[in-house]
C-alpha positions in Angstrom: -21.8 14.8 -18.2 -19.1 15.1 -20.9 -18.3 12.5 -23.0 -14.5 13.2 -23.3 -14.4 13.5 -19.4 -12.0 11.2 -19.1 -8.7 12.6 -19.9 -6.2 11.2 -17.3 -7.3 7.8 -18.6 -7.8 7.5 -21.8 -4.4 8.7 -23.6 -2.9 5.4 -21.3 -6.1 3.5 -23.1 -5.5 4.5 -26.2 -1.7 3.8 -26.4 -2.6 0.3 -25.0 -5.2 -0.5 -27.7 -2.5 1.2 -29.9 0.0 -0.8 -29.0 -1.3 -4.3 -28.3 -4.0 -4.9 -31.7 -0.8 -5.5 -33.9 2.0 -3.6 -32.8 1.9 -1.7 -35.3 0.1 1.9 -33.8 -3.1 2.3 -34.3 -5.1 0.8 -37.4 -7.2 3.3 -39.8 -10.4 3.6 -39.1 -11.6 6.2 -42.1 -13.9 4.9 -44.7 -16.4 3.6 -41.7 -19.6 3.8 -44.0 -23.1 4.8 -43.1 -25.4 1.3 -42.7 -28.7 1.6 -44.3 -31.4 2.6 -41.6 -33.6 -1.0 -42.1 -30.8 -2.4 -39.8 -32.1 -1.0 -36.9 -34.9 -3.3 -37.1 -33.2 -6.5 -38.2 -31.6 -9.5 -36.0 -28.0 -8.8 -35.3 -25.9 -11.2 -33.6 -25.8 -11.1 -29.9 -22.5 -9.3 -28.0 -22.8 -12.1 -25.6 -22.4 -14.8 -28.4 -19.3 -12.6 -29.6 -17.8 -12.7 -26.1 -18.6 -16.3 -25.2 -17.9 -18.0 -22.1 -14.2 -17.9 -22.0 -11.6 -15.0 -21.8 -11.2 -15.4 -25.8 -14.5 -14.9 -28.4 -15.1 -18.0 -29.7 -15.9 -15.8 -32.8 -12.6 -14.3 -33.1 -11.7 -13.4 -36.5 -15.1 -13.6 -38.2 -16.7 -10.5 -39.3 -20.3 -9.8 -37.1 -22.4 -6.9 -37.0 -24.1 -5.9 -33.4 -26.4 -3.3 -31.5 -26.0 -1.7 -28.2 -25.9 1.5 -26.1 -22.8 3.3 -25.6 -21.9 2.9 -22.3 -18.4 4.7 -22.7 -16.3 7.3 -25.2 -13.2 7.1 -25.2 -11.4 9.7 -26.9 -9.5 8.6 -29.8 -9.7 5.0 -28.9 -13.3 4.0 -29.7 -16.5 2.9 -28.4 -17.9 0.7 -25.6 -21.4 -1.0 -27.0 -23.9 -3.0 -24.1 -26.5 -5.0 -25.1 -28.9 -5.6 -22.1 -29.6 -9.2 -21.6 -28.4 -10.0 -24.7 -28.4 -13.8 -23.9 -29.7 -15.1 -20.9 -26.3 -16.9 -19.6 -24.9 -15.0 -16.6 -21.7 -16.2 -17.3 -21.0 -14.4 -20.6 -20.3 -9.9 -20.5 -23.3 -8.5 -22.2 -20.7 -5.8 -23.6 -17.6 -5.4 -25.8 -15.0 -2.7 -27.1 -15.2 -0.8 -30.1 -11.8 -0.3 -31.3 -12.3 3.0 -34.3 -11.1 6.2 -33.2 -13.8 7.6 -36.1 -16.8 6.6 -33.6 -15.0 7.9 -30.8 -15.5 11.5 -32.2 -19.1 10.4 -34.1 -21.0 8.5 -31.5 -22.0 9.6 -27.5 -23.4 7.9 -24.8 -27.0 6.6 -25.1 -26.5 5.9 -28.4 -28.5 3.0 -29.6 -26.1 1.8 -32.2 -25.6 -0.8 -34.8 -22.2 -1.7 -35.6 -20.2 -3.9 -38.5 -16.6 -5.2 -38.0 -14.4 -8.1 -37.0 -14.3 -10.2 -33.7 -10.9 -9.6 -32.2 -9.3 -9.8 -29.0 -7.0 -6.4 -27.9 -4.1 -7.1 -25.7 -1.5 -10.0 -24.6 -1.7 -12.5 -21.7 -4.8 -14.3 -20.5 -6.9 -11.5 -19.5 -8.1 -9.7 -23.2 -10.3 -7.9 -24.4 -13.6 -8.9 -26.6 -13.5 -6.4 -29.4 -14.9 -5.2 -32.6 -12.1 -3.8 -35.1 -11.5 -3.0 -38.4 -14.9 -1.4 -38.1 -16.7 -1.4 -41.8 -20.7 0.3 -40.9 -22.6 1.9 -38.4 -25.7 3.3 -38.0 -27.2 5.2 -35.0 -30.6 4.0 -34.1 -31.9 5.8 -31.1 -30.1 8.8 -29.0 -30.5 9.9 -25.5 -31.1 6.0 -23.9 -30.3 5.2 -20.3 -27.7 3.5 -19.5 -27.8 0.2 -18.7 -26.4 -0.9 -15.7 -25.5 -4.0 -13.7 -25.5 -4.3 -9.8 -22.9 -6.4 -8.5 -21.5 -7.1 -5.2 -17.5 -8.2 -3.9 -16.5 -10.3 -3.4 -15.8 -12.0 -7.1 -13.8 -14.4 -8.2 -11.3 -13.9 -10.7 -12.4 -16.4 -13.2 -15.8 -14.6 -13.0 -15.0 -11.2 -13.6 -15.1 -12.2 -17.3 -18.4 -11.9 -17.4 -18.5 -8.3 -16.1 -16.2 -7.2 -19.3 -16.7 -3.8 -20.6 -20.4 -3.8 -18.8 -21.4 -1.0 -16.5 -21.8 -1.7 -13.3 -22.8 -0.7 -10.1 -21.7 -1.4 -6.6 -24.3 -0.9 -3.7 -22.5 -2.2 -0.7 -19.9 -1.0 1.9 -16.4 -0.9 -0.1 -13.2 0.5 2.0 -10.1 1.9 0.3 -7.4 -0.6 0.5 -4.7 1.3 -1.7 -3.4 4.7 -2.8 -0.1 4.2 -3.8 -1.1 5.7 -6.9 -3.5 8.3 -5.9 -1.4 10.9 -7.7 -2.1 8.9 -10.7 -5.8 8.7 -10.6 -6.1 5.1 -9.4 -7.2 3.8 -6.2 -7.9 -0.2 -5.1 -11.0 -0.6 -2.7 -12.1 -4.0 -1.3 -15.4 -5.7 0.6 -16.1 -4.3 4.3 -12.5 -3.7 5.1 -8.8 -3.2 4.4 -7.3 -6.0 2.8 -4.7 -7.8 5.2 -1.3 -9.1 4.7 -1.8 -12.7 4.2 0.9 -13.7 6.7 -0.5 -11.0 8.7 -3.2 -13.0 9.8 -2.8 -17.1 8.4 0.4 -18.8 9.3 2.4 -19.4 6.0 1.9 -21.9 3.5 -1.5 -23.1 2.4 -3.4 -20.8 5.1 -1.3 -18.0 3.6 -2.1 -18.7 -0.4 -5.9 -18.8 0.6 -6.4 -15.8 2.1 -4.3 -14.3 -0.8 -6.7 -15.4 -2.8 -10.1 -14.7 -0.7 -7.7 -11.0 -0.9 -8.0 -10.9 -4.7 -11.7 -11.8 -4.8 -12.5 -8.9 -2.4 -10.7 -6.1 -4.5 -11.2 -4.3 -7.4 -8.7 -1.3 -8.8 -10.6 1.9 -9.6 -9.7 4.8 -11.8 -10.6 8.1 -10.8 -13.2 10.4 -12.4 -11.1 13.7 -13.4 -12.9 15.7 -11.3 -12.3 13.5 -8.3 -10.1 15.4 -6.3 -10.6 14.1 -2.9 -8.3 13.1 -0.2 -8.6 9.4 0.2 -7.0 7.6 2.5 -6.5 3.7 3.4 -9.8 2.6 5.5 -11.8 5.5 4.2 -15.3 3.9 3.7 -16.8 4.4 0.2 -20.9 3.4 0.3 -21.1 3.2 -3.5 -19.5 3.1 -7.1 -20.3 3.6 -10.5 -18.6 3.2 -13.5 -17.5 0.5 -16.4 -15.3 -2.4 -16.4 -12.6 -1.9 -18.3 -9.2 -2.8 -18.9 -5.7 -1.1 -18.7 -4.0 -4.6 -20.7 -3.3 -6.1 -17.6 -6.4 -6.2 -15.3 -9.8 -5.2 -15.2 -10.7 -2.1 -13.3 -13.6 0.0 -12.7 -13.6 3.3 -14.3 -15.5 4.9 -12.0 -18.5 7.7 -13.8 -18.8 10.4 -10.7 -16.5 10.8 -7.5 -16.9 8.3 -5.0 -19.3 8.6 -2.2 -16.5 7.9 1.1 -16.9 8.7 4.8 -13.3 9.7 5.6 -10.7 7.4 8.5 -11.1 9.6 12.1 -7.9 11.0 12.8 -6.5 9.2 16.2 -6.0 11.5 19.1 -2.4 11.1 20.5 -2.2 12.4 24.0 0.8 13.6 25.6 2.4 10.9 28.0 1.2 11.0 32.0 3.4 12.7 34.2 4.4 9.3 35.7 4.8 7.8 32.2 7.7 6.9 30.1 7.0 6.9 26.1 9.4 5.0 23.8 8.8 5.0 20.0 10.1 3.7 17.0 10.0 5.2 13.6 11.6 3.7 10.5 12.7 7.2 9.0 12.5 6.3 5.3 16.0 7.1 4.5 17.3 10.3 6.6 20.1 11.4 4.4 21.5 14.7 5.1 24.2 15.1 2.4 27.1 16.8 3.5 25.6 18.2 6.6 26.3 21.4 5.4 23.5 21.8 3.1 25.4 19.9 0.3 26.3 16.6 -1.1 23.1 15.8 -3.0 21.8 13.6 -4.2 22.6 11.3 -1.5 22.9 7.5 -2.0 18.9 6.5 -0.3 17.0 10.0 0.5 16.9 13.1 -0.9 17.6 13.8 -4.0 18.0 17.8 -3.6 18.2 19.9 -0.3 15.4 21.4 -0.7 13.8 17.7 -0.7 15.8 17.0 2.5 14.0 20.1 4.3 11.2 18.9 3.1 11.3 15.4 4.6 12.9 16.7 7.8 10.1 19.5 8.1 7.1 16.7 8.4 9.2 14.5 10.6 10.0 17.4 13.3 5.9 17.9 13.0 5.7 14.1 13.7 8.6 14.0 16.7 6.4 17.0 18.4 3.1 15.0 17.6 4.5 11.9 19.3 6.2 13.6 22.3 8.5 10.6 22.9 11.1 10.1 26.0 13.1 7.6 24.0 13.0 7.8 20.1 14.3 4.2 18.0 15.1 5.0 14.6 15.4 2.6 11.6 16.8 4.1 7.9 19.5 6.3 9.2 21.9 7.6 7.3 24.9 5.7 8.5 27.9 8.2 8.9 29.2 8.2 12.2 27.9 10.9 14.9 30.3 14.0 14.1 29.1 17.4 13.6 28.1 16.9 10.0 26.5 13.9 10.4 23.0 12.3 10.4 22.5 11.6 13.7 23.4 15.0 14.8 21.0 16.8 12.4 18.0 14.3 13.8 19.5 15.3 17.3 18.5 19.5 15.9 15.5 18.1 14.4 14.1 16.4 18.0 15.3 19.3 20.1 13.6 22.1 17.8 10.8 19.8 17.6 10.4 19.0 21.3 12.2 21.9 22.7 14.4 20.3 25.1 18.0 18.4 25.3 18.4 15.2 23.3 21.4 13.0 23.2 22.2 9.4 21.1 23.4 6.4 22.5 26.6 6.5 20.4 28.0 2.3 20.8 30.7 2.3 18.6 32.4 5.7 18.4 31.2 5.4 14.4 29.0 3.8 11.8 27.6 1.1 13.1 27.9 -2.3 10.8 29.2 -1.2 7.3 25.3 -0.9 5.6 24.5 2.5 4.0 21.7 2.8 6.8 21.8 1.8 10.5 19.7 2.1 13.6 20.0 4.7 16.3 18.6 5.1 19.5 18.2 8.7 21.0 16.8 9.7 24.4 16.1 12.8 26.7 19.1 13.1 29.5 17.1 15.4 31.3 14.6 12.1 32.2 17.1 8.9 31.3 20.5 8.6 32.3 22.3 6.0 30.3 23.4 3.1 32.5 26.9 2.2 30.5 27.7 1.9 27.0 25.7 1.0 24.3 25.8 -2.3 22.8 26.1 -3.4 19.5 25.4 -7.5 18.5 27.6 -8.0 15.3 27.2 -11.8 14.9 26.6 -13.5 11.5 23.3 -13.1 11.3 24.0 -9.1 10.8 26.9 -9.5 9.0 25.9 -9.2 5.9 21.7 -9.2 5.7 19.7 -7.5 8.9 21.0 -4.3 10.2 23.0 -4.5 13.2 21.3 -3.7 16.5 21.8 -1.3 19.1 20.7 -1.9 22.8 20.4 0.5 25.8 20.0 0.4 29.3 18.4 3.1 30.9 17.5 4.4 34.3 14.6 6.2 34.4 15.5 9.3 36.8 11.7 10.2 37.7 10.5 6.3 38.3 14.2 5.5 39.6 13.8 2.1 37.3 16.1 0.7 34.9 15.1 -0.6 31.3 16.4 -2.1 28.4 15.9 -1.1 24.9 16.9 -2.8 21.7 16.2 -1.2 18.5 16.2 -3.6 15.1 16.0 -3.4 11.4 15.8 -6.9 10.0 16.7 -7.8 5.9 13.7 -6.8 3.7 12.0 -8.9 1.2 13.4 -7.9 -1.7 16.3 -8.9 -3.8 15.3 -12.3 -3.4 18.4 -14.8 -4.5 16.9 -17.2 -7.1 17.9 -20.1 -4.9 19.1 -21.3 -1.8 17.9 -21.4 1.8 17.0 -17.9 1.5 14.6 -18.0 -1.9 11.4 -17.2 -1.7 9.5 -21.1 -0.8 5.6 -18.9 -2.5 4.5 -19.3 1.8 3.2 -16.1 2.0 6.5 -14.6 3.4 8.6 -13.8 0.8 12.8 -14.1 1.0 15.1 -13.8 3.1 12.7 -15.4 5.8 15.3 -17.5 7.0 17.6 -14.5 7.6 15.0 -12.7 9.4 14.0 -15.6 11.8 18.3 -16.3 12.6 18.2 -12.8 13.3 15.0 -12.9 15.5 16.8 -15.7 17.4 20.5 -14.4 17.9 19.1 -10.8 19.0 16.5 -12.1 21.3 18.6 -13.9 23.3 21.2 -11.2 23.1 18.9 -8.7 24.7 17.7 -11.5 27.0 21.1 -11.9 28.5 21.6 -7.9 28.4 18.4 -7.2 30.6 19.1 -10.2 33.0 22.4 -8.1 33.4 21.5 -4.4 33.3 17.7 -4.6 34.1 16.5 -7.3 36.2 14.9 -8.9 33.3 13.3 -5.5 31.6 13.8 -5.3 27.9 11.8 -3.7 25.0 12.3 -4.9 21.6 11.4 -2.5 19.0 11.5 -2.2 15.0 11.0 -2.7 11.5 11.4 -6.7 11.3 10.2 -6.9 8.1 7.6 -9.8 9.1 4.3 -9.7 9.4 2.5 -11.1 12.8 2.3 -14.6 11.6 5.8 -15.1 10.2 8.0 -17.4 11.7 10.5 -14.5 12.9 7.7 -13.3 14.7 6.0 -16.7 16.1 9.7 -17.3 17.6 9.8 -13.8 19.9 6.4 -14.9 20.9 7.5 -18.6 21.8 10.6 -16.6 23.8 8.0 -15.6 26.2 8.0 -11.6 24.9 4.7 -10.1 24.4 3.3 -8.5 21.1 2.2 -5.0 22.5 0.8 -3.6 19.4 -1.6 -6.7 18.9 -5.2 -5.9 17.2 -7.7 -6.2 19.9 -10.6 -6.3 17.0 -11.7 -3.2 18.0 -9.4 -1.9 14.8 -7.4 -3.2 12.3 -3.7 -3.0 13.3 -1.3 -1.8 10.6 1.9 -0.1 10.1 2.6 -0.3 6.8 0.4 -1.3 3.5 2.1 -2.8 0.1 0.0 -3.9 -3.2 -3.4 -2.6 -1.3 -2.5 -5.1 1.6 -2.1 -3.7 5.1 -0.1 -5.7 7.9 2.3 -5.2 10.8 6.4 -5.0 9.8 6.9 -2.4 12.8 6.8 -4.3 16.4 7.5 -3.4 19.6 7.9 -7.0 22.0 8.0 -6.7 26.4 10.4 -9.7 28.0 8.1 -10.9 30.4 9.7 -8.9 33.2 8.9 -5.4 31.1 5.5 -6.7 30.2 3.6 -5.7 33.5 5.0 -2.2 33.5 3.8 -1.4 29.9 0.4 0.7 30.1 -0.1 0.7 26.1 1.4 0.1 23.3 -0.3 0.9 19.8 0.1 1.3 16.2 0.2 5.3 15.0 -1.4 5.3 11.5 -0.3 9.1 10.4 1.9 7.7 7.2 1.4 4.5 5.7 -2.3 4.8 4.8 -1.8 8.9 3.3 -0.8 9.0 -0.4 2.5 10.6 -1.2 2.6 13.3 -3.4 -0.3 15.3 -2.6 -1.0 18.2 -0.3 -2.2 16.5 3.1 -4.4 18.8 6.0 -1.8 18.1 9.1 2.0 18.7 8.9 2.9 14.9 10.4 1.1 12.8 7.9 3.0 11.0 5.3 6.2 11.7 7.4 7.2 8.2 6.1 6.0 5.2 4.6 6.2 3.5 7.6 3.8 4.2 10.9 5.0 4.8 14.4 4.9 2.3 17.2 4.1 4.3 20.6 4.8 2.2 23.8 4.2 3.9 27.2 5.6 2.5 30.1 4.7 2.8 34.2 7.6 1.6 35.4 6.4 2.3 38.8 3.5 0.9 39.8 0.8 3.4 41.6 0.6 0.5 44.3 4.4 0.1 44.7 5.5 3.7 45.4 6.3 5.2 48.4 
């Protein structure tokens, strides 16, 4: 492959080294002399000795002469040298970086080279890169040498990764794509065997969650993709092998892939339409559905689209998603909180639903205006030819929902086909961001993030409220839905389970359930729970992975993909069991 084929990553790489070396721009590398031919037969200092066993070279600041094969050329920055088996210690790396823009123009991959310079560390913090700087001499002893490659496998403990620094490595194992957030910039993250779970998705907060976080770190690796790799990676895609250089971008080690990664894409799950005797309820975080002034202007908006064109693209994908999901009731989060007038976001969403499904839709309007005083709100939309609202919608404005979590909205419905009532309560609890520095809602470092107490208070207040409404209106039948901003093993979810509610999307072991991906870790923030009286009438509950696992800012094959950053939750109800029908 071309020596200088890595243009996407090399400007960042060069800029990092130019800045980190002396904070004075790149050092001059002119005047590198050619060493005498005799150096090719003379002993040199083993690269492993320059590297040492610790993060920093034991020879830092000393003049050294080393030999190795050029495994990577970074234009305008330098080259990487690797000396096969430069010692017998597996805890020391056999490679280093040579900082020299001049050598990056003179050397090619496969050149066996002797170089003289000063042992240095480039970068800041604990994970610096052992390097040769102030290069004074160089000699190519042989060209066309096969590139060395060290077989390795995840997991690799973070403390052990220093032994692979700057080396050319190969991974021959099943690896899963676990992060595509930076895919548009050419970076993904892979992990051993499966998607990394958010620690508190699978472990209780505290020591168990901290252990899981450590397991996740050891089992994952960031990858800079080759410039020629335009493949559409998605969360859960299986990578069968990976080869490249263990580079460093100034923060942590990462694999710089030499070629496109061979991978098996994720199978698209089908979403059959609800059966004639089923009622479908969908919960969906819309990711800031703001419609400007409702007349084509008013952009940029406070939290949503920056332009009218951007809003039209957003709603186009949402329409496709609504058509694909085919709900009878739609519970939404992150809807612009501007009331229910003709130019409101709620009315625009009704138009989207009607265009997508070809049937009439209505919205629950509990207060006649905005719900709470946040910029975003929750909402309930339904198909009046199928469902009749029982009384007015209800809003919970108790203390947990006055300052932090958004005020829940609940509505009792009578299913006109099945002649049975049920309650739907839609929620959006306080997020894990904008953390206070101290107090009861500060981050306790137990894996739950900040505002956990606020979310737990919201869960307690809302569950009791929904219970009472359901007892009064629907013989105890209630669905609680929404973005609770808490993973499955966290305190708010534990409280709801202890209260007798059934988690309708719990993993069955057949596939890893998740609705959101953050930092390469997948978990369930979007939930559906059924009361004891409602649970027997639930035919199925599932998360439809059409959003969180797909990259933003790229063209995707299906129009409903990446319509939000959260995945929707689908609950299919069979309100009258077959044996109870007349």
